All heavy atoms as a GROMACS GRO file, in nm:
protein
  597
    1MET      N    1   3.472   7.353 -15.964
    1MET     CA    2   3.525   7.486 -15.955
    1MET      C    3   3.668   7.479 -15.929
    1MET      O    4   3.716   7.391 -15.855
    1MET     CB    5   3.458   7.571 -15.855
    1MET     CG    6   3.316   7.631 -15.898
    1MET     SD    7   3.260   7.759 -15.798
    1MET     CE    8   3.160   7.671 -15.688
    2VAL      N    9   3.750   7.580 -15.980
    2VAL     CA   10   3.885   7.602 -15.956
    2VAL      C   11   3.918   7.741 -15.922
    2VAL      O   12   3.836   7.827 -15.948
    2VAL     CB   13   3.974   7.540 -16.068
    2VAL    CG1   14   3.953   7.400 -16.088
    2VAL    CG2   15   3.955   7.624 -16.191
    3ALA      N   16   4.038   7.773 -15.870
    3ALA     CA   17   4.081   7.901 -15.840
    3ALA      C   18   4.117   7.956 -15.979
    3ALA      O   19   4.196   7.902 -16.054
    3ALA     CB   20   4.194   7.908 -15.736
    4MET      N   21   4.085   8.098 -15.994
    4MET     CA   22   4.130   8.162 -16.110
    4MET      C   23   4.190   8.294 -16.062
    4MET      O   24   4.147   8.351 -15.960
    4MET     CB   25   4.008   8.209 -16.200
    4MET     CG   26   4.026   8.293 -16.305
    4MET     SD   27   3.879   8.336 -16.397
    4MET     CE   28   3.790   8.442 -16.284
    5PRO      N   29   4.309   8.328 -16.126
    5PRO     CA   30   4.382   8.455 -16.085
    5PRO      C   31   4.280   8.578 -16.086
    5PRO      O   32   4.201   8.599 -16.166
    5PRO     CB   33   4.490   8.470 -16.175
    5PRO     CG   34   4.512   8.334 -16.236
    5PRO     CD   35   4.376   8.272 -16.228
    6HIS      N   36   4.299   8.670 -15.986
    6HIS     CA   37   4.215   8.789 -15.981
    6HIS      C   38   4.315   8.898 -15.939
    6HIS      O   39   4.381   8.885 -15.834
    6HIS     CB   40   4.099   8.778 -15.892
    6HIS     CG   41   4.000   8.888 -15.883
    6HIS    ND1   42   4.024   9.013 -15.827
    6HIS    CD2   43   3.882   8.895 -15.950
    6HIS    CE1   44   3.920   9.087 -15.844
    6HIS    NE2   45   3.828   9.024 -15.918
    7ALA      N   46   4.314   9.014 -16.006
    7ALA     CA   47   4.410   9.117 -15.972
    7ALA      C   48   4.394   9.175 -15.831
    7ALA      O   49   4.490   9.194 -15.770
    7ALA     CB   50   4.396   9.235 -16.081
    8ARG      N   51   4.272   9.198 -15.797
    8ARG     CA   52   4.257   9.261 -15.663
    8ARG      C   53   4.252   9.174 -15.554
    8ARG      O   54   4.305   9.175 -15.446
    8ARG     CB   55   4.115   9.346 -15.667
    8ARG     CG   56   4.087   9.427 -15.532
    8ARG     CD   57   3.976   9.522 -15.542
    8ARG     NE   58   3.855   9.436 -15.582
    8ARG     CZ   59   3.765   9.382 -15.488
    8ARG    NH1   60   3.805   9.375 -15.371
    8ARG    NH2   61   3.668   9.316 -15.540
    9LEU      N   62   4.179   9.050 -15.581
    9LEU     CA   63   4.149   8.955 -15.468
    9LEU      C   64   4.263   8.852 -15.458
    9LEU      O   65   4.265   8.765 -15.360
    9LEU     CB   66   4.020   8.889 -15.486
    9LEU     CG   67   3.897   8.988 -15.492
    9LEU    CD1   68   3.774   8.905 -15.527
    9LEU    CD2   69   3.883   9.037 -15.357
   10GLY      N   70   4.347   8.837 -15.548
   10GLY     CA   71   4.438   8.726 -15.558
   10GLY      C   72   4.402   8.614 -15.640
   10GLY      O   73   4.460   8.562 -15.736
   11GLU      N   74   4.286   8.555 -15.601
   11GLU     CA   75   4.217   8.456 -15.680
   11GLU      C   76   4.060   8.455 -15.648
   11GLU      O   77   4.017   8.504 -15.542
   11GLU     CB   78   4.275   8.317 -15.646
   11GLU     CG   79   4.264   8.259 -15.520
   11GLU     CD   80   4.332   8.129 -15.489
   11GLU    OE1   81   4.427   8.100 -15.567
   11GLU    OE2   82   4.296   8.058 -15.399
   12THR      N   83   3.987   8.398 -15.733
   12THR     CA   84   3.840   8.379 -15.723
   12THR      C   85   3.794   8.256 -15.790
   12THR      O   86   3.862   8.207 -15.874
   12THR     CB   87   3.776   8.510 -15.790
   12THR    OG1   88   3.637   8.509 -15.760
   12THR    CG2   89   3.804   8.511 -15.940
   13PRO      N   90   3.676   8.205 -15.741
   13PRO     CA   91   3.632   8.085 -15.807
   13PRO      C   92   3.592   8.097 -15.959
   13PRO      O   93   3.542   8.194 -15.997
   13PRO     CB   94   3.509   8.050 -15.714
   13PRO     CG   95   3.528   8.128 -15.592
   13PRO     CD   96   3.610   8.251 -15.630
   14CYS      N   97   3.621   7.982 -16.028
   14CYS     CA   98   3.582   7.978 -16.163
   14CYS      C   99   3.514   7.841 -16.184
   14CYS      O  100   3.571   7.740 -16.156
   14CYS     CB  101   3.700   8.004 -16.253
   14CYS     SG  102   3.672   7.976 -16.428
   15ALA      N  103   3.404   7.827 -16.254
   15ALA     CA  104   3.321   7.711 -16.268
   15ALA      C  105   3.345   7.663 -16.418
   15ALA      O  106   3.321   7.731 -16.500
   15ALA     CB  107   3.181   7.724 -16.225
   16PHE      N  108   3.383   7.539 -16.429
   16PHE     CA  109   3.378   7.474 -16.566
   16PHE      C  110   3.264   7.401 -16.571
   16PHE      O  111   3.235   7.319 -16.484
   16PHE     CB  112   3.511   7.390 -16.581
   16PHE     CG  113   3.632   7.484 -16.614
   16PHE    CD1  114   3.707   7.536 -16.507
   16PHE    CD2  115   3.672   7.502 -16.745
   16PHE    CE1  116   3.809   7.613 -16.536
   16PHE    CE2  117   3.778   7.586 -16.776
   16PHE     CZ  118   3.852   7.638 -16.665
   17VAL      N  119   3.184   7.403 -16.683
   17VAL     CA  120   3.050   7.337 -16.692
   17VAL      C  121   3.043   7.258 -16.822
   17VAL      O  122   3.086   7.318 -16.928
   17VAL     CB  123   2.933   7.443 -16.697
   17VAL    CG1  124   2.807   7.377 -16.702
   17VAL    CG2  125   2.949   7.515 -16.557
   18VAL      N  126   2.996   7.138 -16.811
   18VAL     CA  127   2.969   7.059 -16.940
   18VAL      C  128   2.818   7.056 -16.955
   18VAL      O  129   2.754   7.017 -16.852
   18VAL     CB  130   3.027   6.919 -16.930
   18VAL    CG1  131   2.993   6.837 -17.054
   18VAL    CG2  132   3.177   6.922 -16.910
   19LEU      N  133   2.762   7.108 -17.072
   19LEU     CA  134   2.623   7.108 -17.080
   19LEU      C  135   2.575   6.989 -17.165
   19LEU      O  136   2.646   6.950 -17.251
   19LEU     CB  137   2.574   7.241 -17.152
   19LEU     CG  138   2.600   7.371 -17.082
   19LEU    CD1  139   2.578   7.486 -17.167
   19LEU    CD2  140   2.538   7.374 -16.947
   20ASN      N  141   2.459   6.939 -17.132
   20ASN     CA  142   2.383   6.846 -17.216
   20ASN      C  143   2.338   6.908 -17.336
   20ASN      O  144   2.311   7.036 -17.336
   20ASN     CB  145   2.272   6.780 -17.152
   20ASN     CG  146   2.310   6.705 -17.024
   20ASN    OD1  147   2.411   6.624 -17.031
   20ASN    ND2  148   2.222   6.684 -16.922
   21GLU      N  149   2.328   6.836 -17.446
   21GLU     CA  150   2.298   6.895 -17.582
   21GLU      C  151   2.148   6.965 -17.568
   21GLU      O  152   2.053   6.908 -17.508
   21GLU     CB  153   2.279   6.788 -17.681
   21GLU     CG  154   2.275   6.848 -17.824
   21GLU     CD  155   2.294   6.736 -17.928
   21GLU    OE1  156   2.368   6.637 -17.908
   21GLU    OE2  157   2.224   6.746 -18.026
   22GLY      N  158   2.157   7.086 -17.616
   22GLY     CA  159   2.022   7.162 -17.620
   22GLY      C  160   2.000   7.242 -17.500
   22GLY      O  161   1.887   7.313 -17.478
   23TYR      N  162   2.082   7.237 -17.390
   23TYR     CA  163   2.068   7.311 -17.271
   23TYR      C  164   2.156   7.436 -17.272
   23TYR      O  165   2.263   7.439 -17.337
   23TYR     CB  166   2.097   7.225 -17.155
   23TYR     CG  167   1.984   7.129 -17.124
   23TYR    CD1  168   1.986   7.000 -17.183
   23TYR    CD2  169   1.889   7.157 -17.035
   23TYR    CE1  170   1.885   6.906 -17.160
   23TYR    CE2  171   1.791   7.061 -17.005
   23TYR     CZ  172   1.796   6.929 -17.062
   23TYR     OH  173   1.691   6.846 -17.036
   24THR      N  174   2.129   7.534 -17.193
   24THR     CA  175   2.201   7.660 -17.167
   24THR      C  176   2.202   7.676 -17.021
   24THR      O  177   2.122   7.625 -16.938
   24THR     CB  178   2.135   7.781 -17.242
   24THR    OG1  179   2.001   7.801 -17.175
   24THR    CG2  180   2.132   7.761 -17.388
   25PHE      N  181   2.315   7.751 -16.987
   25PHE     CA  182   2.326   7.780 -16.840
   25PHE      C  183   2.406   7.907 -16.829
   25PHE      O  184   2.498   7.914 -16.914
   25PHE     CB  185   2.397   7.653 -16.773
   25PHE     CG  186   2.396   7.675 -16.631
   25PHE    CD1  187   2.278   7.650 -16.556
   25PHE    CD2  188   2.510   7.687 -16.555
   25PHE    CE1  189   2.282   7.652 -16.418
   25PHE    CE2  190   2.508   7.690 -16.409
   25PHE     CZ  191   2.400   7.663 -16.342
   26ASP      N  192   2.387   8.002 -16.747
   26ASP     CA  193   2.461   8.121 -16.742
   26ASP      C  194   2.498   8.157 -16.590
   26ASP      O  195   2.450   8.083 -16.497
   26ASP     CB  196   2.394   8.241 -16.807
   26ASP     CG  197   2.263   8.277 -16.748
   26ASP    OD1  198   2.238   8.229 -16.628
   26ASP    OD2  199   2.188   8.356 -16.806
   27LEU      N  200   2.577   8.256 -16.579
   27LEU     CA  201   2.614   8.299 -16.436
   27LEU      C  202   2.495   8.328 -16.346
   27LEU      O  203   2.501   8.293 -16.227
   27LEU     CB  204   2.720   8.405 -16.443
   27LEU     CG  205   2.804   8.429 -16.322
   27LEU    CD1  206   2.881   8.314 -16.275
   27LEU    CD2  207   2.905   8.551 -16.361
   28VAL      N  208   2.398   8.397 -16.404
   28VAL     CA  209   2.286   8.445 -16.325
   28VAL      C  210   2.213   8.311 -16.271
   28VAL      O  211   2.168   8.305 -16.151
   28VAL     CB  212   2.195   8.527 -16.414
   28VAL    CG1  213   2.059   8.560 -16.327
   28VAL    CG2  214   2.257   8.669 -16.449
   29GLU      N  215   2.192   8.207 -16.356
   29GLU     CA  216   2.120   8.092 -16.303
   29GLU      C  217   2.210   8.024 -16.209
   29GLU      O  218   2.148   7.973 -16.101
   29GLU     CB  219   2.106   8.002 -16.433
   29GLU     CG  220   1.998   8.039 -16.526
   29GLU     CD  221   1.989   7.935 -16.634
   29GLU    OE1  222   1.903   7.826 -16.616
   29GLU    OE2  223   2.044   7.963 -16.742
   30MET      N  224   2.341   8.021 -16.223
   30MET     CA  225   2.423   7.950 -16.114
   30MET      C  226   2.419   8.025 -15.994
   30MET      O  227   2.402   7.964 -15.885
   30MET     CB  228   2.568   7.947 -16.169
   30MET     CG  229   2.650   7.878 -16.065
   30MET     SD  230   2.818   7.847 -16.119
   30MET     CE  231   2.801   7.665 -16.176
   31LYS      N  232   2.421   8.156 -15.990
   31LYS     CA  233   2.419   8.236 -15.863
   31LYS      C  234   2.287   8.212 -15.799
   31LYS      O  235   2.274   8.209 -15.678
   31LYS     CB  236   2.443   8.382 -15.891
   31LYS     CG  237   2.602   8.401 -15.931
   31LYS     CD  238   2.620   8.545 -15.943
   31LYS     CE  239   2.782   8.571 -15.971
   31LYS     NZ  240   2.818   8.700 -15.981
   32THR      N  241   2.166   8.204 -15.873
   32THR     CA  242   2.042   8.190 -15.812
   32THR      C  243   2.040   8.046 -15.742
   32THR      O  244   2.003   8.023 -15.638
   32THR     CB  245   1.937   8.190 -15.927
   32THR    OG1  246   1.946   8.310 -15.980
   32THR    CG2  247   1.791   8.157 -15.859
   33CYS      N  248   2.086   7.936 -15.811
   33CYS     CA  249   2.102   7.815 -15.753
   33CYS      C  250   2.183   7.798 -15.626
   33CYS      O  251   2.148   7.742 -15.523
   33CYS     CB  252   2.145   7.712 -15.849
   33CYS     SG  253   2.035   7.678 -15.983
   34LEU      N  254   2.298   7.879 -15.630
   34LEU     CA  255   2.390   7.868 -15.518
   34LEU      C  256   2.334   7.948 -15.412
   34LEU      O  257   2.348   7.904 -15.280
   34LEU     CB  258   2.530   7.928 -15.567
   34LEU     CG  259   2.596   7.840 -15.659
   34LEU    CD1  260   2.737   7.909 -15.702
   34LEU    CD2  261   2.637   7.695 -15.610
   35ASP      N  262   2.266   8.050 -15.434
   35ASP     CA  263   2.206   8.131 -15.320
   35ASP      C  264   2.099   8.060 -15.253
   35ASP      O  265   2.096   8.061 -15.134
   35ASP     CB  266   2.148   8.262 -15.388
   35ASP     CG  267   2.125   8.364 -15.282
   35ASP    OD1  268   2.196   8.379 -15.179
   35ASP    OD2  269   2.012   8.435 -15.303
   36LYS      N  270   2.007   7.979 -15.333
   36LYS     CA  271   1.916   7.898 -15.274
   36LYS      C  272   1.970   7.788 -15.189
   36LYS      O  273   1.908   7.739 -15.098
   36LYS     CB  274   1.816   7.844 -15.381
   36LYS     CG  275   1.723   7.935 -15.440
   36LYS     CD  276   1.638   7.875 -15.556
   36LYS     CE  277   1.548   7.975 -15.614
   36LYS     NZ  278   1.480   7.908 -15.725
   37ALA      N  279   2.088   7.726 -15.231
   37ALA     CA  280   2.159   7.628 -15.145
   37ALA      C  281   2.222   7.684 -15.027
   37ALA      O  282   2.270   7.602 -14.956
   37ALA     CB  283   2.255   7.552 -15.238
   38GLY      N  284   2.229   7.819 -15.014
   38GLY     CA  285   2.296   7.868 -14.899
   38GLY      C  286   2.444   7.886 -14.900
   38GLY      O  287   2.506   7.898 -14.793
   39LEU      N  288   2.499   7.874 -15.016
   39LEU     CA  289   2.645   7.886 -15.024
   39LEU      C  290   2.692   8.031 -15.001
   39LEU      O  291   2.632   8.115 -15.036
   39LEU     CB  292   2.692   7.849 -15.176
   39LEU     CG  293   2.840   7.836 -15.193
   39LEU    CD1  294   2.904   7.715 -15.121
   39LEU    CD2  295   2.875   7.818 -15.341
   40ALA      N  296   2.805   8.046 -14.924
   40ALA     CA  297   2.849   8.178 -14.901
   40ALA      C  298   2.880   8.252 -15.031
   40ALA      O  299   2.934   8.192 -15.122
   40ALA     CB  300   2.984   8.162 -14.814
   41ARG      N  301   2.847   8.378 -15.033
   41ARG     CA  302   2.880   8.454 -15.155
   41ARG      C  303   3.018   8.470 -15.208
   41ARG      O  304   3.045   8.480 -15.322
   41ARG     CB  305   2.810   8.594 -15.138
   41ARG     CG  306   2.667   8.595 -15.137
   41ARG     CD  307   2.601   8.713 -15.177
   41ARG     NE  308   2.458   8.708 -15.177
   41ARG     CZ  309   2.381   8.695 -15.276
   41ARG    NH1  310   2.429   8.702 -15.385
   41ARG    NH2  311   2.245   8.701 -15.246
   42GLN      N  312   3.112   8.464 -15.113
   42GLN     CA  313   3.248   8.464 -15.155
   42GLN      C  314   3.290   8.337 -15.236
   42GLN      O  315   3.392   8.340 -15.304
   42GLN     CB  316   3.349   8.493 -15.038
   42GLN     CG  317   3.354   8.378 -14.943
   42GLN     CD  318   3.266   8.396 -14.817
   42GLN    OE1  319   3.161   8.471 -14.841
   42GLN    NE2  320   3.310   8.336 -14.711
   43LYS      N  321   3.211   8.238 -15.229
   43LYS     CA  322   3.240   8.117 -15.295
   43LYS      C  323   3.178   8.111 -15.436
   43LYS      O  324   3.191   8.021 -15.505
   43LYS     CB  325   3.198   7.987 -15.219
   43LYS     CG  326   3.294   7.983 -15.091
   43LYS     CD  327   3.258   7.864 -15.007
   43LYS     CE  328   3.341   7.863 -14.891
   43LYS     NZ  329   3.310   7.735 -14.812
   44PHE      N  330   3.091   8.200 -15.471
   44PHE     CA  331   3.025   8.212 -15.592
   44PHE      C  332   3.136   8.238 -15.700
   44PHE      O  333   3.228   8.321 -15.683
   44PHE     CB  334   2.926   8.327 -15.609
   44PHE     CG  335   2.806   8.310 -15.532
   44PHE    CD1  336   2.778   8.212 -15.427
   44PHE    CD2  337   2.685   8.382 -15.555
   44PHE    CE1  338   2.661   8.196 -15.362
   44PHE    CE2  339   2.561   8.374 -15.497
   44PHE     CZ  340   2.557   8.266 -15.397
   45PRO      N  341   3.110   8.165 -15.816
   45PRO     CA  342   3.218   8.191 -15.924
   45PRO      C  343   3.204   8.322 -15.991
   45PRO      O  344   3.092   8.375 -16.004
   45PRO     CB  345   3.192   8.073 -16.031
   45PRO     CG  346   3.036   8.043 -16.001
   45PRO     CD  347   3.008   8.064 -15.860
   46GLU      N  348   3.310   8.384 -16.034
   46GLU     CA  349   3.321   8.500 -16.106
   46GLU      C  350   3.286   8.478 -16.256
   46GLU      O  351   3.241   8.564 -16.325
   46GLU     CB  352   3.450   8.574 -16.095
   46GLU     CG  353   3.480   8.621 -15.959
   46GLU     CD  354   3.434   8.770 -15.938
   46GLU    OE1  355   3.431   8.838 -16.034
   46GLU    OE2  356   3.399   8.792 -15.830
   47ARG      N  357   3.316   8.361 -16.290
   47ARG     CA  358   3.306   8.322 -16.442
   47ARG      C  359   3.262   8.175 -16.451
   47ARG      O  360   3.302   8.099 -16.374
   47ARG     CB  361   3.427   8.346 -16.509
   47ARG     CG  362   3.436   8.326 -16.655
   47ARG     CD  363   3.564   8.362 -16.723
   47ARG     NE  364   3.610   8.496 -16.699
   47ARG     CZ  365   3.568   8.612 -16.767
   47ARG    NH1  366   3.489   8.592 -16.863
   47ARG    NH2  367   3.608   8.727 -16.738
   48ILE      N  368   3.179   8.146 -16.555
   48ILE     CA  369   3.155   8.008 -16.603
   48ILE      C  370   3.205   7.991 -16.729
   48ILE      O  371   3.197   8.080 -16.816
   48ILE     CB  372   3.002   7.985 -16.604
   48ILE    CG1  373   2.934   8.001 -16.481
   48ILE    CG2  374   2.968   7.862 -16.679
   48ILE    CD1  375   2.792   7.993 -16.480
   49ILE      N  376   3.285   7.885 -16.756
   49ILE     CA  377   3.343   7.841 -16.874
   49ILE      C  378   3.285   7.714 -16.924
   49ILE      O  379   3.297   7.616 -16.843
   49ILE     CB  380   3.497   7.831 -16.867
   49ILE    CG1  381   3.560   7.964 -16.814
   49ILE    CG2  382   3.561   7.788 -16.997
   49ILE    CD1  383   3.702   7.954 -16.784
   50VAL      N  384   3.205   7.723 -17.039
   50VAL     CA  385   3.149   7.588 -17.092
   50VAL      C  386   3.253   7.519 -17.175
   50VAL      O  387   3.324   7.577 -17.253
   50VAL     CB  388   3.025   7.629 -17.174
   50VAL    CG1  389   2.964   7.508 -17.226
   50VAL    CG2  390   2.930   7.697 -17.083
   51VAL      N  391   3.266   7.394 -17.136
   51VAL     CA  392   3.375   7.306 -17.211
   51VAL      C  393   3.291   7.191 -17.264
   51VAL      O  394   3.199   7.140 -17.200
   51VAL     CB  395   3.483   7.265 -17.120
   51VAL    CG1  396   3.566   7.384 -17.091
   51VAL    CG2  397   3.435   7.204 -16.994
   52PRO      N  398   3.339   7.122 -17.369
   52PRO     CA  399   3.280   7.006 -17.414
   52PRO      C  400   3.290   6.882 -17.318
   52PRO      O  401   3.201   6.794 -17.317
   52PRO     CB  402   3.338   6.975 -17.552
   52PRO     CG  403   3.471   7.053 -17.546
   52PRO     CD  404   3.455   7.172 -17.448
   53GLU      N  405   3.403   6.870 -17.258
   53GLU     CA  406   3.422   6.760 -17.158
   53GLU      C  407   3.531   6.806 -17.060
   53GLU      O  408   3.609   6.898 -17.093
   53GLU     CB  409   3.463   6.637 -17.227
   53GLU     CG  410   3.589   6.636 -17.304
   53GLU     CD  411   3.620   6.508 -17.378
   53GLU    OE1  412   3.535   6.411 -17.372
   53GLU    OE2  413   3.724   6.502 -17.429
   54LEU      N  414   3.533   6.756 -16.941
   54LEU     CA  415   3.634   6.778 -16.848
   54LEU      C  416   3.752   6.699 -16.861
   54LEU      O  417   3.740   6.576 -16.883
   54LEU     CB  418   3.573   6.768 -16.714
   54LEU     CG  419   3.465   6.862 -16.667
   54LEU    CD1  420   3.417   6.813 -16.520
   54LEU    CD2  421   3.508   7.002 -16.662
   55PRO      N  422   3.875   6.750 -16.843
   55PRO     CA  423   3.992   6.653 -16.863
   55PRO      C  424   3.999   6.575 -16.745
   55PRO      O  425   3.975   6.612 -16.626
   55PRO     CB  426   4.107   6.758 -16.855
   55PRO     CG  427   4.057   6.870 -16.796
   55PRO     CD  428   3.899   6.880 -16.824
   56LYS      N  429   4.016   6.441 -16.765
   56LYS     CA  430   4.025   6.335 -16.660
   56LYS      C  431   4.149   6.240 -16.665
   56LYS      O  432   4.199   6.224 -16.777
   56LYS     CB  433   3.888   6.252 -16.656
   56LYS     CG  434   3.764   6.335 -16.640
   56LYS     CD  435   3.652   6.243 -16.634
   56LYS     CE  436   3.529   6.340 -16.605
   56LYS     NZ  437   3.404   6.268 -16.612
   57THR      N  438   4.181   6.187 -16.556
   57THR     CA  439   4.273   6.092 -16.554
   57THR      C  440   4.217   5.952 -16.609
   57THR      O  441   4.102   5.939 -16.631
   57THR     CB  442   4.335   6.061 -16.410
   57THR    OG1  443   4.226   6.002 -16.340
   57THR    CG2  444   4.379   6.197 -16.341
   58ALA      N  445   4.309   5.858 -16.618
   58ALA     CA  446   4.260   5.724 -16.659
   58ALA      C  447   4.166   5.659 -16.558
   58ALA      O  448   4.074   5.580 -16.600
   58ALA     CB  449   4.388   5.634 -16.684
   59ALA      N  450   4.168   5.705 -16.438
   59ALA     CA  451   4.079   5.657 -16.325
   59ALA      C  452   3.950   5.728 -16.318
   59ALA      O  453   3.873   5.700 -16.246
   59ALA     CB  454   4.155   5.656 -16.197
   60GLY      N  455   3.939   5.842 -16.402
   60GLY     CA  456   3.820   5.913 -16.418
   60GLY      C  457   3.815   6.025 -16.316
   60GLY      O  458   3.713   6.107 -16.309
   61LYS      N  459   3.937   6.066 -16.256
   61LYS     CA  460   3.922   6.189 -16.167
   61LYS      C  461   3.955   6.321 -16.251
   61LYS      O  462   4.034   6.309 -16.355
   61LYS     CB  463   4.033   6.176 -16.063
   61LYS     CG  464   4.014   6.067 -15.967
   61LYS     CD  465   4.116   6.067 -15.850
   61LYS     CE  466   4.084   5.973 -15.752
   61LYS     NZ  467   4.171   5.974 -15.631
   62VAL      N  468   3.899   6.432 -16.218
   62VAL     CA  469   3.909   6.551 -16.290
   62VAL      C  470   4.052   6.608 -16.265
   62VAL      O  471   4.093   6.619 -16.158
   62VAL     CB  472   3.801   6.659 -16.253
   62VAL    CG1  473   3.826   6.789 -16.322
   62VAL    CG2  474   3.666   6.614 -16.292
   63LEU      N  475   4.105   6.657 -16.384
   63LEU     CA  476   4.254   6.708 -16.368
   63LEU      C  477   4.238   6.856 -16.345
   63LEU      O  478   4.236   6.944 -16.430
   63LEU     CB  479   4.332   6.682 -16.495
   63LEU     CG  480   4.362   6.540 -16.529
   63LEU    CD1  481   4.414   6.532 -16.678
   63LEU    CD2  482   4.450   6.496 -16.434
   64LYS      N  483   4.224   6.902 -16.205
   64LYS     CA  484   4.201   7.040 -16.179
   64LYS      C  485   4.322   7.124 -16.212
   64LYS      O  486   4.297   7.236 -16.243
   64LYS     CB  487   4.163   7.053 -16.027
   64LYS     CG  488   4.031   7.004 -15.991
   64LYS     CD  489   3.993   7.037 -15.858
   64LYS     CE  490   3.851   6.990 -15.828
   64LYS     NZ  491   3.808   7.041 -15.701
   65HIS      N  492   4.445   7.074 -16.219
   65HIS     CA  493   4.550   7.172 -16.257
   65HIS      C  494   4.549   7.200 -16.402
   65HIS      O  495   4.578   7.313 -16.434
   65HIS     CB  496   4.686   7.085 -16.233
   65HIS     CG  497   4.725   6.976 -16.311
   65HIS    ND1  498   4.667   6.845 -16.285
   65HIS    CD2  499   4.796   6.964 -16.433
   65HIS    CE1  500   4.702   6.768 -16.388
   65HIS    NE2  501   4.782   6.833 -16.470
   66VAL      N  502   4.483   7.113 -16.491
   66VAL     CA  503   4.456   7.156 -16.630
   66VAL      C  504   4.357   7.273 -16.633
   66VAL      O  505   4.370   7.364 -16.707
   66VAL     CB  506   4.420   7.030 -16.707
   66VAL    CG1  507   4.379   7.077 -16.851
   66VAL    CG2  508   4.527   6.926 -16.709
   67LEU      N  509   4.255   7.261 -16.558
   67LEU     CA  510   4.149   7.361 -16.542
   67LEU      C  511   4.202   7.494 -16.497
   67LEU      O  512   4.162   7.597 -16.553
   67LEU     CB  513   4.025   7.306 -16.477
   67LEU     CG  514   3.948   7.186 -16.526
   67LEU    CD1  515   3.837   7.144 -16.416
   67LEU    CD2  516   3.899   7.211 -16.662
   68ARG      N  517   4.296   7.481 -16.397
   68ARG     CA  518   4.345   7.601 -16.345
   68ARG      C  519   4.429   7.684 -16.458
   68ARG      O  520   4.415   7.803 -16.467
   68ARG     CB  521   4.426   7.578 -16.229
   68ARG     CG  522   4.346   7.561 -16.099
   68ARG     CD  523   4.442   7.537 -15.978
   68ARG     NE  524   4.381   7.463 -15.876
   68ARG     CZ  525   4.405   7.339 -15.859
   68ARG    NH1  526   4.490   7.266 -15.930
   68ARG    NH2  527   4.338   7.263 -15.763
   69GLU      N  528   4.498   7.601 -16.535
   69GLU     CA  529   4.578   7.676 -16.641
   69GLU      C  530   4.488   7.729 -16.743
   69GLU      O  531   4.507   7.841 -16.791
   69GLU     CB  532   4.665   7.556 -16.702
   69GLU     CG  533   4.793   7.526 -16.626
   69GLU     CD  534   4.881   7.650 -16.598
   69GLU    OE1  535   4.914   7.730 -16.688
   69GLU    OE2  536   4.917   7.653 -16.471
   70LYS      N  537   4.372   7.667 -16.784
   70LYS     CA  538   4.275   7.722 -16.876
   70LYS      C  539   4.220   7.848 -16.819
   70LYS      O  540   4.186   7.947 -16.885
   70LYS     CB  541   4.168   7.625 -16.913
   70LYS     CG  542   4.217   7.511 -17.005
   70LYS     CD  543   4.105   7.412 -17.042
   70LYS     CE  544   4.149   7.317 -17.130
   70LYS     NZ  545   4.030   7.229 -17.174
   71ALA      N  546   4.197   7.854 -16.686
   71ALA     CA  547   4.121   7.954 -16.627
   71ALA      C  548   4.209   8.084 -16.619
   71ALA      O  549   4.155   8.188 -16.626
   71ALA     CB  550   4.086   7.927 -16.481
   72LYS      N  551   4.344   8.063 -16.628
   72LYS     CA  552   4.441   8.192 -16.637
   72LYS      C  553   4.413   8.268 -16.758
   72LYS      O  554   4.420   8.389 -16.743
   72LYS     CB  555   4.578   8.137 -16.644
   72LYS     CG  556   4.624   8.092 -16.507
   72LYS     CD  557   4.778   8.043 -16.508
   72LYS     CE  558   4.812   7.992 -16.375
   72LYS     NZ  559   4.960   7.948 -16.373
   73ALA      N  560   4.356   8.216 -16.872
   73ALA     CA  561   4.332   8.283 -16.992
   73ALA      C  562   4.205   8.381 -16.966
   73ALA      O  563   4.189   8.480 -17.042
   73ALA     CB  564   4.313   8.194 -17.101
   74TYR      N  565   4.123   8.353 -16.864
   74TYR     CA  566   4.014   8.427 -16.846
   74TYR      C  567   4.016   8.506 -16.704
   74TYR      O  568   3.919   8.551 -16.665
   74TYR     CB  569   3.886   8.333 -16.826
   74TYR     CG  570   3.854   8.247 -16.956
   74TYR    CD1  571   3.906   8.125 -16.967
   74TYR    CD2  572   3.771   8.300 -17.040
   74TYR    CE1  573   3.876   8.048 -17.083
   74TYR    CE2  574   3.739   8.231 -17.164
   74TYR     CZ  575   3.797   8.103 -17.181
   74TYR     OH  576   3.771   8.036 -17.282
   75ALA      N  577   4.139   8.532 -16.660
   75ALA     CA  578   4.160   8.596 -16.536
   75ALA      C  579   4.093   8.742 -16.531
   75ALA      O  580   4.098   8.799 -16.631
   75ALA     CB  581   4.307   8.601 -16.500
   76VAL      N  582   4.049   8.771 -16.415
   76VAL     CA  583   3.983   8.909 -16.403
   76VAL      C  584   4.104   9.003 -16.369
   76VAL      O  585   4.181   8.983 -16.276
   76VAL     CB  586   3.878   8.908 -16.292
   76VAL    CG1  587   3.828   9.048 -16.258
   76VAL    CG2  588   3.776   8.807 -16.314
   77GLU      N  589   4.110   9.111 -16.445
   77GLU     CA  590   4.222   9.203 -16.414
   77GLU      C  591   4.165   9.340 -16.369
   77GLU      O  592   4.067   9.372 -16.366
   77GLU     CB  593   4.293   9.224 -16.554
   77GLU     CG  594   4.358   9.109 -16.598
   77GLU     CD  595   4.445   9.127 -16.721
   77GLU    OE1  596   4.486   9.243 -16.748
   77GLU    OE2  597   4.467   9.026 -16.797
   0.00000   0.00000   0.00000
């Protein structure tokens, strides 16, 4: 998850998800899983963005700054 700009709140969580072939996943399913795990509601993502793969460094770390830039296109206004 990364921060996504939000008009009223300043920013809100946004989840980038890579799905296995033949699987689906939506915001309702994610919220159900996070609620069962006991995560605070303010940390629940406002949006899920499905991507074919996550951008990574040569060492395999996720490039969160790239994901934040992509999330700006989906910002809540």
